C-alpha positions as CSV (number, residue, x, y, z in Angstrom):
1,M,0.0,0.0,-0.1
2,H,1.4,3.3,-0.9
3,K,1.3,6.2,1.6
4,I,-0.5,9.4,0.6
5,S,1.5,12.6,1.5
6,A,-0.2,15.5,3.3
7,T,0.6,17.5,0.1
8,T,-1.2,15.0,-2.1
9,R,-4.2,15.0,0.3
10,A,-4.4,18.8,0.2
11,V,-4.4,18.9,-3.6
12,S,-6.9,16.2,-3.9
13,A,-9.3,18.0,-1.4
14,L,-9.1,21.2,-3.4
15,A,-9.9,19.2,-6.7
16,F,-12.8,17.4,-5.1
17,C,-14.0,20.7,-3.7
18,A,-14.1,22.1,-7.3
19,L,-15.9,19.2,-8.6
20,V,-18.7,19.1,-6.2
21,S,-19.3,22.8,-5.4
22,P,-18.5,25.8,-7.5
23,A,-19.0,27.9,-4.4
24,C,-16.4,25.8,-2.5
25,A,-13.9,26.3,-5.4
26,E,-14.5,30.0,-5.3
27,E,-14.0,30.3,-1.7
28,A,-10.7,28.2,-1.9
29,S,-9.5,30.4,-4.8
30,Q,-10.2,33.5,-2.8
31,K,-8.0,32.5,0.2
32,Q,-5.2,34.7,1.0
33,P,-1.8,33.3,0.2
34,Q,0.0,31.2,2.7
35,Y,3.0,33.1,3.9
36,V,6.1,31.5,5.2
37,L,8.7,33.8,6.8
38,V,12.2,32.2,7.2
39,S,14.7,34.2,9.1
40,F,18.3,33.8,10.3
41,D,19.8,35.5,13.2
42,G,23.5,36.6,13.2
43,A,24.0,36.3,9.5
44,H,27.8,35.8,9.8
45,D,29.2,32.5,8.6
46,N,30.2,33.1,4.8
47,A,29.5,29.4,4.0
48,L,26.0,29.6,5.2
49,W,25.4,32.9,3.3
50,E,26.2,30.9,0.2
51,R,24.1,27.9,1.3
52,S,21.1,30.0,2.2
53,R,21.1,32.0,-1.0
54,A,21.3,28.9,-2.9
55,I,18.3,27.4,-1.2
56,A,16.4,30.4,-1.8
57,Q,17.3,30.5,-5.5
58,R,16.1,26.9,-6.2
59,S,13.2,27.0,-3.8
60,N,11.5,30.4,-5.1
61,A,12.1,31.8,-1.5
62,R,13.1,35.2,0.0
63,F,14.6,35.3,3.4
64,T,15.2,37.9,6.1
65,Y,18.7,38.2,7.5
66,F,19.0,39.7,11.1
67,L,22.7,40.9,11.0
68,S,24.8,41.4,14.0
69,C,27.0,44.2,13.3
70,V,30.0,43.0,15.3
71,F,30.7,40.7,12.2
72,L,31.5,43.7,10.2
73,I,34.2,44.9,12.8
74,Q,37.5,43.3,12.7
75,K,38.7,42.0,16.1
76,E,41.6,44.5,16.2
77,N,39.2,47.3,15.8
78,R,36.7,46.0,18.4
79,K,37.1,49.0,20.8
80,T,35.2,51.2,18.3
81,Y,32.0,49.5,19.4
82,H,30.7,50.8,22.7
83,P,27.8,48.6,24.0
84,P,25.5,49.7,26.8
85,H,26.6,48.8,30.3
86,R,29.7,46.9,28.9
87,H,33.3,48.0,28.3
88,A,34.3,49.0,24.8
89,G,35.0,46.2,22.5
90,A,32.7,43.7,24.4
91,S,30.7,41.1,22.5
92,N,28.8,37.9,23.3
93,V,29.5,36.5,19.9
94,G,33.0,37.7,19.0
95,F,34.0,39.9,16.0
96,A,35.2,39.3,12.5
97,Q,38.8,37.8,12.3
98,T,40.1,39.2,9.2
99,R,39.5,42.0,6.6
100,D,39.0,39.4,3.9
101,E,36.2,37.7,6.0
102,V,34.4,41.1,6.4
103,R,34.9,41.7,2.5
104,I,33.3,38.5,1.6
105,R,30.6,39.0,4.1
106,L,29.8,42.5,2.8
107,G,29.4,40.9,-0.7
108,H,26.9,38.4,0.5
109,V,24.9,41.1,2.3
110,W,24.7,43.3,-0.9
111,Q,24.0,40.5,-3.3
112,A,21.3,39.1,-1.0
113,H,19.8,42.6,-1.0
114,L,19.9,42.7,-4.8
115,E,18.2,39.3,-5.0
116,G,15.2,40.5,-3.0
117,H,16.1,39.2,0.4
118,E,15.7,41.5,3.4
119,I,18.7,42.7,5.5
120,A,17.5,43.6,9.1
121,S,19.1,44.2,12.4
122,H,20.1,41.9,15.2
123,G,21.8,44.7,17.0
124,C,25.6,44.3,17.5
125,G,27.1,42.5,20.5
126,H,24.2,40.0,21.2
127,F,23.5,41.2,24.8
128,D,20.5,40.6,26.8
129,G,18.7,44.0,26.9
130,T,15.6,42.9,28.8
131,N,16.4,45.5,31.4
132,W,17.8,48.2,29.1
133,S,16.3,51.6,28.9
134,S,15.1,53.3,25.7
135,V,18.3,55.3,25.8
136,D,20.4,52.2,26.0
137,W,18.5,50.6,23.0
138,D,18.9,53.8,21.2
139,S,22.6,53.6,21.5
140,E,22.6,50.0,20.3
141,I,20.6,50.7,17.3
142,K,22.7,53.8,16.2
143,S,25.8,51.7,16.7
144,F,24.4,49.2,14.3
145,R,23.7,51.9,11.7
146,R,27.0,53.4,12.0
147,V,28.9,50.2,11.7
148,V,27.1,48.9,8.7
149,A,27.1,52.3,7.0
150,N,30.9,52.8,7.3
151,A,31.9,49.1,7.0
152,Y,33.7,49.5,3.7
153,Q,35.8,52.5,4.8
154,D,36.4,51.3,8.3
155,N,37.8,48.1,7.0
156,D,39.7,49.8,4.2
157,I,37.8,47.7,1.6
158,D,37.4,49.1,-2.0
159,G,34.1,48.8,-4.1
160,E,31.5,50.1,-1.9
161,P,28.3,49.8,-3.9
162,D,26.2,52.7,-4.9
163,G,23.3,52.6,-2.5
164,W,25.1,50.8,0.4
165,K,24.8,53.8,2.8
166,A,21.1,54.3,1.9
167,L,20.5,50.7,2.7
168,A,22.3,50.9,6.1
169,E,20.8,54.2,7.1
170,T,17.2,54.0,5.9
171,G,16.8,50.6,4.1
172,I,17.1,48.4,7.2
173,N,13.8,48.8,9.2
174,G,13.3,45.3,10.8
175,F,14.7,44.3,14.1
176,R,15.0,41.1,16.2
177,A,16.5,41.5,19.6
178,P,18.9,39.0,21.0
179,Y,17.2,36.8,23.6
180,L,13.9,38.0,22.2
181,A,13.7,41.1,24.3
182,S,10.5,42.8,23.1
183,A,9.4,45.2,25.9
184,K,8.4,48.8,25.5
185,P,11.9,50.5,25.7
186,V,13.2,48.7,22.6
187,Q,10.1,49.4,20.7
188,D,10.2,53.1,21.7
189,A,13.7,53.2,20.4
190,L,13.0,51.4,17.2
191,K,10.2,53.7,16.4
192,A,12.4,56.8,17.1
193,N,15.0,55.3,14.7
194,G,12.7,54.7,11.8
195,F,12.1,51.0,12.1
196,R,9.0,49.4,10.8
197,Y,8.8,46.3,12.9
198,Q,10.3,44.1,15.5
199,A,10.2,40.2,15.4
200,S,11.1,39.5,19.0
201,A,8.0,38.2,20.6
202,V,6.7,34.6,21.1
203,T,3.0,33.8,20.4
204,R,1.0,30.8,21.3
205,A,0.5,29.9,17.7
206,P,1.0,31.4,14.2
207,Q,-0.5,34.7,14.0
208,A,-0.5,38.0,12.2
209,P,1.6,40.7,13.8
210,A,0.1,43.1,16.3
211,M,-0.1,46.7,14.7
212,E,0.1,49.9,16.6
213,A,0.4,53.3,14.9
214,G,2.1,51.7,11.9
215,F,4.5,49.7,13.9
216,A,4.4,45.9,13.7
217,S,5.2,43.4,16.3
218,F,5.8,39.8,15.1
219,G,6.1,36.8,17.3
220,L,7.7,33.5,16.7
221,P,5.0,30.9,17.1
222,L,4.8,27.9,19.4
223,I,4.1,24.9,17.3
224,P,3.6,21.2,18.3
225,E,6.7,19.0,18.3
226,G,7.8,15.4,19.0
227,P,6.0,12.3,19.9
228,S,3.8,14.1,22.5
229,G,3.2,17.3,20.5
230,R,4.6,19.5,23.2
231,P,4.6,23.1,22.0
232,I,8.1,24.7,21.3
233,V,9.1,28.0,19.7
234,A,9.7,27.5,16.0
235,M,13.4,28.2,16.2
236,D,16.5,26.0,15.8
237,Y,18.0,26.8,19.3
238,N,14.9,25.8,21.0
239,L,14.8,22.5,19.2
240,Y,18.5,22.0,19.9
241,V,18.0,22.4,23.6
242,R,15.0,20.1,23.8
243,H,16.6,17.4,21.5
244,S,20.1,17.2,23.0
245,R,20.0,19.6,25.9
246,G,22.1,22.2,24.0
247,K,25.0,19.7,23.3
248,E,26.0,18.4,19.9
249,E,24.8,14.7,19.3
250,P,25.7,14.2,15.5
251,R,24.9,10.5,15.6
252,Q,21.2,11.5,16.1
253,S,21.2,14.2,13.6
254,A,18.9,12.4,11.1
255,Q,16.4,11.7,13.8
256,F,16.4,15.4,15.0
257,E,16.1,16.5,11.5
258,E,13.0,14.4,10.9
259,R,11.4,15.5,14.1
260,A,12.0,19.1,13.2
261,Y,10.8,18.7,9.6
262,Q,7.6,17.1,10.8
263,A,6.9,19.9,13.2
264,F,7.5,22.5,10.6
265,R,5.5,20.7,7.9
266,A,2.5,20.0,10.4
267,A,2.5,23.8,11.4
268,F,2.4,24.6,7.7
269,E,-0.4,22.3,6.8
270,Q,-2.5,23.5,9.7
271,Q,-2.3,27.1,8.4
272,Y,-2.5,26.2,4.7
273,Q,-5.6,24.1,5.2
274,G,-7.0,26.6,7.7
275,K,-6.8,30.3,8.6
276,R,-3.6,31.0,6.6
277,Q,-1.8,32.9,9.4
278,P,1.8,33.5,8.4
279,L,4.2,30.8,9.6
280,Q,7.4,32.1,10.9
281,I,10.6,29.9,11.4
282,G,13.8,31.2,12.9
283,L,17.2,29.8,12.6
284,H,20.8,30.9,13.3
285,F,23.9,30.9,11.1
286,V,25.1,27.8,13.2
287,L,24.6,24.2,12.1
288,M,23.3,22.8,15.4
289,N,23.2,19.0,15.8
290,D,25.2,18.7,12.6
291,G,23.0,20.9,10.5
292,A,19.6,19.1,11.5
293,Y,17.5,22.1,11.5
294,W,18.8,23.7,8.4
295,R,18.1,20.5,6.5
296,A,14.6,20.4,7.9
297,M,14.1,24.0,6.8
298,E,15.5,23.2,3.4
299,R,13.2,20.3,3.0
300,L,10.1,22.5,3.9
301,V,10.9,25.3,1.7
302,G,11.8,23.0,-1.3
303,E,8.4,21.5,-1.0
304,V,6.0,24.4,-0.3
305,C,7.5,27.6,-1.6
306,S,6.8,26.9,-5.3
307,K,3.1,26.4,-4.7
308,P,1.2,29.0,-6.6
309,D,-0.7,30.1,-3.4
310,V,2.3,30.1,-1.1
311,K,4.7,33.0,-0.7
312,C,8.0,32.3,1.1
313,T,9.0,35.9,1.5
314,T,10.5,38.5,3.9
315,Y,8.9,40.4,6.9
316,N,8.9,43.6,4.9
317,D,7.2,42.1,1.9
318,Y,4.7,40.4,4.1
319,L,3.9,43.9,5.7
320,D,3.6,45.5,2.1
321,S,1.1,42.8,1.3
322,L,-1.1,43.9,4.1
323,G,-1.2,47.2,2.7
324,K,-2.2,46.0,-0.6
325,T,-4.9,43.7,0.8
326,S,-6.3,46.7,2.7
327,S,-6.3,48.9,-0.5
328,R,-8.1,46.1,-2.4
329,A,-10.8,45.8,0.3
330,T,-11.3,49.5,0.2
331,D,-11.6,49.6,-3.6
332,S,-14.1,46.7,-3.6
333,K,-16.3,48.7,-1.2
334,S,-16.3,51.9,-3.2
């Protein structure tokens, strides 16, 4: 007996719907697209820049890269960064080791931007700003803009693209805080610095962002995972801690990949067949458990992102779509 995949069942259901009821078919065709928002925190490892861009190209996907600015600062120049409540040159995630490393990374950032991916901010030194004031956050955000805008000249790298500074100063308007700090001080600082959204919250299930005066707050969703279906944040680090207590277990990598894939796919199908809330999945530029979670993501986007009613895109593009939907609704009433 052949097993019928969830995808085949979904297609069959829609085909049956069209046969038995024109109204049912019309309702299905009018459903909003299913959005899938895949993002990466850190955005440093150049090999993973190459890999992620290749995944996107063959899967019809666009990703959001939450860049940490310390990876555009060479270690020897680390004291040019002044984090809140830390000494100059402090960082929880280190710095770039060489100018050539920075040069290659800058090339990836710019090419990803040209390919339609979103470059967003993860701050700089990856500190827990849960108790920071809005002044502290303002300092960190301004450090990010300054470091990115001046990355070519500060690292003595030729070939700064036209438009680079515009991207750094006004084109980056999305933010995810380290440790998912999302309280009022960081939101106030983001709004004051021209940001459009933050993606640092956690929600009980996939849901649309909360909107307040034009500022959007996204939350990574809790999704069922594992044999018991216990909820977990849809992010690789959380899976890593659950599966192996935050320690590498390469011999179980295939098992962890399958568990993560099944969780991602089930969360996708629930929305695709249901209310079509945007599904967010977060990863880091780290191959935890020998790359299990990257492989799970790659399988998912390879299977779903080419569907005509699925859009695997960036946070910014998703927000743009909300404005277009609102405009269409207004037009239809007039």
